[in-house]
MIRO-271296 format. One line per field, with one value per residue (C-alpha): residue number from 1; residue in three letters; x negated, y negated, z negated. Coordinates in nm, 2 decimals, padded with zeros to 4 digits. Layout:
num NUM  ...
residu Ala  ...
X X  ...
Y Y  ...
Z Z  ...
This chain:
num 1  2  3  4  5  6  7  8  9  10  11  12  13  14  15  16  17  18  19  20  21  22  23  24  25  26  27  28  29  30  31  32  33  34  35  36  37  38  39  40  41  42  43  44  45  46  47  48  49  50  51  52  53  54  55  56  57  58  59  60  61  62  63  64  65  66  67  68  69  70  71  72  73  74  75  76  77  78  79  80  81  82  83  84  85  86  87  88  89  90  91  92  93  94  95  96  97  98  99  100  101  102  103  104  105  106  107  108  109  110  111  112  113  114  115  116  117  118  119  120  121  122  123  124  125  126  127  128  129  130  131  132  133  134  135  136  137  138  139  140  141  142  143  144  145  146  147  148  149  150  151  152  153  154  155  156  157  158  159  160  161  162  163  164  165  166  167  168  169  170  171  172  173  174  175  176  177  178  179  180  181  182  183  184  185  186  187  188  189  190  191  192  193  194  195  196  197  198  199  200  201  202  203  204  205  206  207  208  209  210  211  212  213  214  215  216  217  218  219  220  221  222  223  224  225  226  227  228  229  230  231  232  233  234  235  236  237  238  239  240  241  242  243  244  245  246  247  248  249  250  251  252  253  254  255  256  257  258  259  260  261  262  263  264  265  266  267  268  269  270  271  272  273  274  275  276  277  278  279  280  281  282  283  284  285  286  287  288  289  290  291  292  293  294  295  296  297  298  299  300  301  302  303  304  305  306  307  308  309  310  311  312  313  314  315  316  317  318  319  320  321  322  323  324  325  326  327  328  329  330  331  332  333  334  335  336  337  338  339  340  341  342  343  344  345  346  347  348  349  350  351  352  353  354  355  356  357  358  359  360  361  362  363  364  365  366  367  368  369  370  371  372  373  374  375  376  377  378  379  380  381  382  383  384  385  386  387  388  389  390  391  392  393  394  395  396  397  398  399  400  401  402  403  404  405  406  407  408  409  410  411  412  413  414  415  416  417  418  419  420  421  422  423  424  425  426  427  428  429  430  431  432  433  434  435  436  437  438  439  440  441  442  443  444  445  446  447  448  449  450  451  452  453  454  455  456  457  458  459  460  461  462  463  464  465  466  467  468  469  470  471  472  473  474  475  476  477  478  479  480  481  482  483  484  485  486  487  488
residu Met  Leu  Lys  Ile  Asp  His  Pro  Gln  Ile  Tyr  Ile  Tyr  Ser  Tyr  Gln  Leu  Ser  Arg  Glu  Ser  Lys  Thr  Glu  Val  Lys  Ser  Ile  Trp  Thr  Trp  Ala  Asn  Asn  Ile  Trp  Gln  His  Phe  Ser  His  Glu  Lys  Glu  Leu  Ile  Phe  Ser  Gln  Ala  Asn  Leu  Gly  Tyr  Pro  Leu  Thr  Lys  Ala  Lys  Lys  Phe  Ser  His  Ser  Asn  Lys  Ile  Asp  Gly  Ser  Phe  Lys  Phe  Cys  Arg  Leu  Asp  Asp  Ser  Gln  Gly  Ile  Leu  Ala  Arg  Ile  Gly  Ser  Pro  Glu  Thr  Asp  Glu  Asn  Lys  Asp  Ile  Asp  Ile  Ala  Ala  Leu  Lys  Asp  Phe  Asn  Val  Asn  Asn  Leu  Met  Leu  Ala  Asp  Ser  Tyr  Gln  Asp  Trp  Leu  Gly  Gln  Thr  Ile  Phe  Ile  Thr  Tyr  Lys  Leu  Pro  Thr  Tyr  Gln  Pro  Pro  Thr  Lys  Lys  Tyr  Leu  Arg  Gln  Val  Ala  Asp  Glu  Cys  Leu  Lys  Asn  Leu  Phe  Pro  Glu  Ala  Ser  Val  His  Pro  Pro  Phe  Tyr  Arg  Asp  Thr  Glu  Leu  Leu  Gly  Ser  Ser  Ile  Phe  Glu  Tyr  Ser  Ser  Leu  Lys  Ser  Gln  Leu  Gln  Val  Phe  Val  Tyr  Leu  Val  Asp  Asp  Glu  Ile  Glu  Glu  Lys  Leu  Gly  Gln  Ile  Leu  Leu  Pro  Leu  Phe  Glu  Leu  Phe  Cys  Tyr  Arg  His  Lys  Ile  Thr  Lys  Ala  Phe  Leu  Asp  Ser  Arg  Lys  Asn  Tyr  Asp  Phe  Leu  Lys  Gly  Gln  Tyr  Ala  Lys  Ile  Glu  Gly  Ile  Ile  Ala  Ser  Leu  Glu  Thr  Lys  Ile  Pro  Glu  Phe  Glu  Ser  Asn  Asn  Asp  Val  Ala  Ser  Gln  Lys  Asn  Val  Asn  Thr  Asp  Glu  Ser  Leu  Thr  Ser  Leu  Lys  Ile  Ile  Leu  Lys  Gln  Leu  Leu  Arg  Glu  Asn  Leu  Asp  Tyr  Gln  Arg  Glu  Leu  Glu  Phe  Leu  Glu  Ser  Ser  Asn  Asn  Thr  Ile  Asn  Ile  His  Asp  Tyr  Asn  Tyr  Gln  Glu  Lys  Val  Ala  Gln  Ile  Cys  Asp  Lys  Trp  Gln  Ala  Ser  Thr  Glu  Asp  Leu  Thr  Thr  Phe  Lys  Phe  Phe  Ile  Asp  Lys  Asn  Ser  Pro  Tyr  Leu  Gln  Lys  Gln  Ile  Gln  Gly  Asp  Leu  Gly  Tyr  Phe  Lys  His  Gly  Thr  Asp  Leu  Ile  Lys  Ile  Ala  Val  Asp  Leu  Val  Ala  Gly  Ile  Val  Asp  Ile  Glu  Gln  Ala  Glu  Ile  Asp  Arg  Ser  Leu  Glu  Arg  Thr  Ile  Gln  Ile  Leu  Gly  Thr  Gly  Leu  Gly  Ala  Gly  Gly  Ile  Val  Val  Ser  Ala  Val  Ala  Asn  Tyr  Val  Glu  Arg  Asp  Ile  Val  Phe  Arg  Ile  Pro  Gln  Asn  Gly  Asp  Arg  Ile  His  Pro  Ala  Val  Ala  Ser  Leu  Leu  Trp  Ser  Leu  Leu  Ala  Val  Ile  Val  Val  Ser  Gly  Leu  Val  Gly  Trp  Ile  Asn  Gly  Ala  Trp  Lys  Ile  Asn  Gln  Tyr  Arg  Trp  Phe  Arg  Arg  Lys  Ser  Glu  Pro  Pro  Arg  Leu  Ser  Asp  Ser  Gln  Ser  Pro  Ala  Val  Asn  Asp  Met  Leu  Gln  Glu  Val  Ala  Glu  Val  Arg  Ser  Pro  Thr  Glu  Gln  Glu
X 00.00  -00.14  -00.20  -00.23  -00.29  -00.06  00.16  00.34  00.62  00.68  01.01  01.05  01.42  01.57  01.91  02.04  02.19  02.57  02.83  03.06  03.05  03.11  02.81  02.98  02.77  02.47  02.11  02.23  02.44  02.13  01.91  02.17  02.21  01.84  01.83  02.13  01.97  01.62  01.66  01.79  01.94  02.26  02.44  02.19  02.33  02.12  02.27  02.17  02.12  01.79  01.65  01.36  01.05  00.78  00.84  00.99  00.84  00.88  01.18  01.04  01.20  01.07  01.25  01.02  00.65  00.65  00.84  00.84  00.89  01.00  01.20  01.09  01.32  01.26  01.45  01.30  01.47  01.80  01.71  01.71  01.44  01.38  01.05  01.11  00.84  00.89  00.59  00.39  00.23  -00.15  -00.20  -00.40  -00.09  00.00  -00.32  -00.33  00.05  00.22  00.34  00.67  00.72  00.81  01.15  01.23  01.16  01.44  01.73  02.03  01.83  01.86  01.56  01.74  02.00  02.31  02.30  02.55  02.60  02.36  02.10  01.75  01.56  01.32  00.94  00.83  00.47  00.34  00.00  -00.18  -00.52  -00.70  -00.82  -01.16  -01.41  -01.53  -01.45  -01.14  -01.10  -00.84  -00.66  -00.62  -00.50  -00.25  -00.12  -00.09  00.10  00.34  00.41  00.47  00.75  00.89  00.93  01.04  01.30  01.40  01.64  01.43  01.68  01.64  01.27  01.13  00.88  00.51  00.39  00.02  -00.28  -00.54  -00.77  -00.72  -01.00  -01.20  -00.93  -00.68  -00.32  -00.05  00.26  00.60  00.85  01.14  01.31  01.65  01.65  01.52  01.29  00.91  00.70  00.33  00.13  -00.20  -00.49  -00.62  -00.87  -00.90  -01.07  -00.81  -00.53  -00.68  -00.70  -00.34  -00.24  -00.40  -00.16  00.16  00.36  00.21  00.26  00.62  00.69  00.50  00.73  01.04  00.94  00.87  01.23  01.38  01.21  01.33  01.68  01.70  01.60  01.85  02.13  02.02  02.07  02.43  02.46  02.31  02.58  02.85  02.71  02.68  03.05  03.14  02.93  03.11  03.44  03.35  03.25  03.59  03.76  03.55  03.63  04.00  03.94  03.80  04.14  04.31  04.09  04.22  04.58  04.47  04.28  04.61  04.78  04.61  04.77  05.11  05.24  05.19  05.32  05.66  05.50  05.30  05.44  05.20  05.35  05.28  04.93  04.83  04.98  04.77  04.46  04.51  04.55  04.22  04.06  04.18  04.07  03.72  03.69  03.80  03.55  03.28  03.33  03.29  03.00  02.82  02.86  02.71  02.43  02.35  02.35  02.09  01.88  01.92  01.78  01.48  01.42  01.45  01.17  00.95  00.99  00.92  00.64  00.47  00.55  00.42  00.09  00.06  00.10  -00.17  -00.40  -00.32  -00.41  -00.74  -00.82  -00.73  -00.95  -01.22  -01.17  -01.14  -00.82  -00.99  -00.98  -00.60  -00.51  -00.26  -00.04  -00.17  -00.08  00.29  00.25  -00.01  00.18  00.53  00.66  00.55  00.72  01.05  01.02  00.96  01.26  01.50  01.35  01.41  01.77  01.82  01.68  01.92  02.23  02.18  02.24  02.59  02.64  02.55  02.79  03.08  03.01  03.01  03.33  03.50  03.39  03.52  03.86  03.89  03.79  04.06  04.32  04.21  04.24  04.59  04.70  04.57  04.76  05.08  05.04  04.99  05.29  05.50  05.39  05.47  05.81  05.88  05.77  05.99  06.30  06.24  06.22  06.53  06.73  06.61  06.74  07.07  07.10  07.06  07.33  07.57  07.50  07.56  07.90  08.02  08.19  08.41  08.57  08.92  09.15  09.15  09.08  09.40  09.35  09.62  09.66  09.53  09.81  09.79  09.66  09.49  09.16  08.85  08.86  08.60  08.43  08.39  08.26  07.99  07.89  07.85  07.65  07.43  07.37  07.29  07.04  06.87  06.84  06.72  06.47  06.34  06.30  06.11  05.88  05.83  05.75  05.49  05.32  05.34  05.49  05.72  05.42  05.35  05.47  05.81  05.71  05.46  05.70  05.83  05.51  05.42  05.06  04.84  04.46  04.27  03.97  03.65  03.29  02.98  02.88  02.76  02.43  02.61  02.64  02.97  03.12  02.99  03.15  03.48  03.45  03.36  03.68  03.87  03.73  03.83  04.18  04.23  04.08  04.36  04.61  04.44  04.43  04.80
Y 00.00  -00.34  -00.58  -00.96  -01.23  -01.52  -01.54  -01.87  -01.94  -02.31  -02.36  -02.68  -02.74  -03.02  -03.15  -03.47  -03.73  -03.73  -04.00  -03.74  -03.73  -03.36  -03.14  -02.81  -02.59  -02.82  -02.83  -02.91  -02.60  -02.40  -02.57  -02.53  -02.16  -02.10  -02.32  -02.14  -01.80  -01.88  -02.16  -02.14  -02.49  -02.38  -02.71  -02.91  -02.98  -03.14  -03.39  -03.68  -03.89  -03.70  -03.82  -04.07  -04.16  -04.03  -03.68  -03.71  -03.57  -03.19  -03.05  -02.72  -02.40  -02.08  -01.76  -01.51  -01.43  -01.32  -01.60  -01.98  -02.27  -02.63  -02.86  -03.19  -03.41  -03.67  -03.90  -03.93  -04.19  -04.02  -03.69  -03.53  -03.28  -03.05  -02.87  -02.57  -02.35  -02.00  -01.81  -01.63  -01.82  -01.84  -01.58  -01.26  -01.04  -01.17  -01.05  -00.73  -00.72  -00.51  -00.70  -00.52  -00.76  -01.03  -00.88  -01.04  -01.38  -01.37  -01.19  -01.18  -01.40  -01.70  -01.86  -01.89  -02.16  -02.11  -02.27  -02.56  -02.87  -03.10  -02.83  -02.89  -02.59  -02.44  -02.38  -02.12  -02.14  -01.83  -01.85  -01.57  -01.47  -01.14  -00.94  -00.90  -01.15  -00.92  -01.07  -00.88  -00.80  -00.98  -00.65  -00.61  -00.96  -00.92  -00.60  -00.80  -01.08  -00.83  -00.66  -01.00  -01.07  -00.72  -00.74  -01.10  -01.04  -00.67  -00.72  -00.70  -00.92  -01.21  -01.30  -01.43  -01.23  -01.27  -01.56  -01.62  -01.63  -01.90  -02.03  -02.32  -02.45  -02.14  -01.89  -01.68  -01.80  -01.61  -01.77  -01.61  -01.83  -01.85  -02.16  -02.00  -01.92  -02.26  -02.07  -02.09  -01.88  -01.90  -01.65  -01.79  -01.65  -01.93  -01.98  -02.25  -02.50  -02.45  -02.50  -02.83  -02.95  -02.85  -03.06  -03.36  -03.34  -03.27  -03.55  -03.56  -03.18  -03.22  -03.49  -03.29  -02.99  -03.22  -03.37  -03.02  -02.92  -03.23  -03.15  -02.79  -02.90  -03.15  -02.87  -02.62  -02.89  -02.95  -02.58  -02.60  -02.92  -02.73  -02.46  -02.72  -02.91  -02.59  -02.52  -02.88  -02.86  -02.54  -02.71  -03.01  -02.78  -02.62  -02.95  -03.05  -02.71  -02.78  -03.12  -02.95  -02.79  -03.13  -03.30  -03.10  -03.22  -03.58  -03.48  -03.33  -03.65  -03.82  -03.58  -03.72  -03.38  -03.23  -03.52  -03.36  -03.08  -03.31  -03.49  -03.78  -03.88  -03.55  -03.53  -03.88  -03.80  -03.48  -03.67  -03.93  -03.66  -03.51  -03.86  -03.92  -03.57  -03.64  -03.97  -03.81  -03.52  -03.77  -03.95  -03.63  -03.53  -03.86  -03.84  -03.50  -03.61  -03.90  -03.66  -03.45  -03.76  -03.84  -03.50  -03.56  -03.91  -03.76  -03.51  -03.79  -03.99  -03.71  -03.58  -03.91  -03.89  -03.54  -03.65  -03.93  -03.69  -03.46  -03.76  -03.84  -03.49  -03.51  -03.84  -03.68  -03.38  -03.56  -03.31  -03.32  -03.23  -02.91  -02.79  -02.82  -02.59  -02.42  -02.74  -02.90  -02.60  -02.69  -03.04  -02.94  -02.64  -02.60  -02.96  -03.03  -02.71  -02.82  -03.16  -03.02  -02.78  -03.07  -03.29  -03.01  -02.98  -03.35  -03.34  -03.06  -03.21  -03.56  -03.40  -03.33  -03.71  -03.77  -03.50  -03.65  -04.00  -03.88  -03.68  -03.98  -04.21  -03.96  -03.93  -04.31  -04.36  -04.12  -04.29  -04.63  -04.53  -04.38  -04.68  -04.92  -04.73  -04.73  -05.10  -05.17  -04.96  -05.14  -05.48  -05.38  -05.25  -05.58  -05.77  -05.56  -05.59  -05.96  -06.02  -05.82  -05.99  -06.32  -06.24  -06.12  -06.44  -06.64  -06.44  -06.49  -06.86  -06.88  -06.71  -06.85  -07.16  -06.94  -06.76  -06.92  -06.66  -06.54  -06.18  -05.98  -05.63  -05.41  -05.08  -05.14  -05.13  -05.04  -05.34  -05.51  -05.69  -05.69  -05.98  -06.24  -06.21  -05.84  -05.89  -06.14  -05.89  -05.62  -05.84  -05.93  -05.56  -05.49  -05.77  -05.64  -05.29  -05.40  -05.66  -05.44  -05.14  -05.35  -05.50  -05.16  -05.00  -05.27  -05.24  -04.86  -04.86  -04.57  -04.34  -04.40  -04.13  -04.23  -04.11  -04.40  -04.69  -04.74  -04.65  -04.91  -05.03  -04.93  -04.99  -04.67  -04.68  -04.77  -04.69  -04.84  -04.74  -04.38  -04.28  -04.02  -04.11  -03.93  -04.13  -04.46  -04.37  -04.31  -04.65  -04.81  -04.67  -04.83  -05.17  -05.11  -05.01  -05.31  -05.56  -05.57  -05.59  -05.90  -06.06  -06.00
Z 00.00  00.10  -00.19  -00.21  -00.47  -00.57  -00.26  -00.22  00.02  00.13  00.30  00.51  00.59  00.79  00.90  01.06  00.83  00.83  00.76  00.61  00.23  00.21  00.16  00.23  00.48  00.47  00.36  00.01  -00.02  00.08  -00.18  -00.46  -00.39  -00.44  -00.75  -00.90  -00.84  -00.97  -01.23  -01.58  -01.54  -01.37  -01.42  -01.21  -00.86  -00.58  -00.34  -00.11  -00.42  -00.47  -00.14  -00.13  00.06  00.05  -00.09  -00.43  -00.75  -00.77  -00.96  -01.10  -01.21  -01.37  -01.30  -01.47  -01.52  -01.16  -00.98  -01.02  -00.78  -00.71  -00.49  -00.33  -00.12  00.16  00.39  00.74  00.96  01.07  00.90  00.56  00.45  00.16  00.07  -00.15  -00.30  -00.42  -00.54  -00.80  -01.09  -01.09  -01.36  -01.38  -01.39  -01.04  -00.88  -00.68  -00.64  -00.37  -00.07  -00.13  -00.42  -00.17  -00.15  -00.48  -00.34  -00.08  -00.24  00.01  00.25  00.03  00.20  00.54  00.58  00.79  01.13  01.18  01.40  01.21  01.14  01.28  01.16  00.91  00.90  00.64  00.55  00.36  00.19  00.00  -00.12  -00.10  -00.40  -00.25  -00.12  00.15  00.50  00.63  01.00  01.21  01.27  00.89  00.85  01.12  00.94  00.62  00.80  00.96  00.63  00.46  00.72  00.70  00.32  00.30  00.57  00.56  00.85  01.17  01.35  01.11  01.14  01.47  01.68  01.66  01.88  01.84  01.60  01.56  01.29  01.06  00.84  00.93  00.82  01.02  01.05  01.23  01.38  01.43  01.62  01.85  01.99  01.99  01.62  01.51  01.28  01.26  01.02  00.94  00.74  00.62  00.43  00.19  -00.09  -00.35  -00.11  00.16  -00.10  -00.20  00.16  00.22  -00.08  00.09  00.39  00.21  00.37  00.72  00.74  00.62  00.89  01.16  01.12  01.12  01.46  01.59  01.50  01.65  01.98  01.98  01.87  02.16  02.40  02.27  02.30  02.65  02.73  02.61  02.82  03.12  03.10  03.09  03.38  03.58  03.53  03.62  03.94  04.04  03.97  04.19  04.47  04.45  04.48  04.78  04.94  04.90  05.06  05.37  05.43  05.42  05.68  05.98  05.90  05.97  06.28  06.41  06.31  06.60  06.84  06.94  07.04  06.69  06.48  06.44  06.23  06.00  05.70  05.66  05.32  05.17  05.32  05.19  04.84  04.82  04.93  04.66  04.40  04.51  04.49  04.14  04.04  04.18  04.00  03.67  03.71  03.81  03.48  03.28  03.49  03.44  03.07  03.05  03.28  03.05  02.75  02.94  02.99  02.63  02.53  02.75  02.59  02.24  02.33  02.46  02.15  01.90  02.12  02.05  01.67  01.65  01.80  01.55  01.26  01.41  01.42  01.06  00.95  01.14  00.95  00.62  00.68  00.88  01.16  01.53  01.72  01.84  01.48  01.47  01.76  01.53  01.53  01.85  02.08  02.05  02.17  02.44  02.59  02.46  02.46  02.82  02.94  02.77  02.93  03.28  03.23  03.15  03.43  03.68  03.56  03.60  03.95  04.04  03.89  04.02  04.37  04.23  04.17  04.54  04.65  04.45  04.58  04.94  04.88  04.72  05.00  05.26  05.09  05.05  05.41  05.53  05.31  05.43  05.80  05.75  05.54  05.80  06.08  05.87  05.81  06.17  06.26  06.01  06.14  06.50  06.38  06.21  06.52  06.75  06.53  06.47  06.84  06.91  06.63  06.75  07.10  06.95  06.76  07.08  07.25  06.96  06.96  07.33  07.33  06.99  07.15  07.37  07.07  07.06  06.91  06.55  06.49  06.40  06.28  06.43  06.61  06.97  07.23  07.60  07.80  07.50  07.58  07.36  07.12  07.21  06.86  06.91  07.26  07.13  06.87  07.12  07.35  07.06  06.97  07.34  07.34  07.02  07.17  07.51  07.38  07.10  07.33  07.58  07.32  07.16  07.50  07.57  07.23  07.23  06.88  06.95  06.97  06.60  06.36  06.23  05.88  05.85  05.91  05.56  05.37  05.10  05.12  04.83  04.80  04.70  04.46  04.65  04.57  04.73  05.08  05.11  05.26  05.46  05.84  05.86  05.58  05.73  06.06  05.88  05.71  06.05  06.19  05.90  06.01  06.37  06.28  06.06  06.30  06.55  06.27  06.13  06.47  06.52
């Protein structure tokens, strides 16, 4: 059985600050559960009132001769953090203890907080000493690290997989991490000198892990956002596909022979419904795209903050950045990869914005053309009827003076002649029909679909000119259709 001396477990836990006063299912629930289990002061309850900056003074507990610990609290900008320590007191009886004793440090997985909306993540930093001063092999140290995790987290699905091993201050340190679990674990062989140096960077290390979890949290949120955008993109493609089935209807509208089979009112209504749907989907799509850009900006900001903390640790230890590959690897390799992934997503989904814009311009162009033709048809109809009515009025005026008898309503008898007033009315109607027909034939108005005459003009939503030549041709056609109308 593998044995170690004085194991210490440092748990760095973080969450975003919340406006809600309730602390149910939060970092405080997690801290109080540990305190209630290990401390004899059961009445003490931690809350946001314990926060401060920098790390507050330790609130200690003693569970037994084998286990003691402490809590420290800190507010970091928009986040809250707790540093909990659970370990073995520095006594002779805690030397040469079995690694299996670590099971008592994490009863019922108390160390691990539940994931929730404001949860950022945890870094668990396990330190231990060896009972012998003989230099151990890396293979042996890896075995010790694996056993520490197996006993601390008996459920294999709980702890993250092995990631990499490096050296920190000349001693081996093993990292187990997974972005999806928001959990990072280090197992580190220390001595008295290393423990002293770790004490010098207590706050910078606490902030370093916080920025690391903010970066990974932003990336995980972007993955959820990616899935939503992917669904929206597919939905928009479906709308555009349905639009393609409507366009041939308007092409057939230009064929006089087929106009009897086309209801322009229904076609325009369906097009306007598609246009509104596209505009609505575009709004949701743009919001999600902005959220994706926000995730990328968040990573950029905390990438800088992380590097600042690495520089602080180097100053404290009088070391170079090459000596901190344990912490620097994340910012050199992992963070750039996360940024490139999000930037690639942004490049892909921005094409969806262009697709929506082209589709909206196309629909608006078709509606403009049809509306312009309807307006021109209506103006011609008014012109024709106005001319005919004017001619009828002239005829009525011309024959009005010849009406001498009053109209008497009675059953017509044989030999009755048409009353002069009725005759003038008939001449007027005849003049209206003949003149209107002549003007309509000259203007070609009777070739316009009768369904368009009494359409009310409505201006559809317009976006800026599209880069698509096809759409620009459509908009040019609108101008050509409207130009004769304005001249008239």
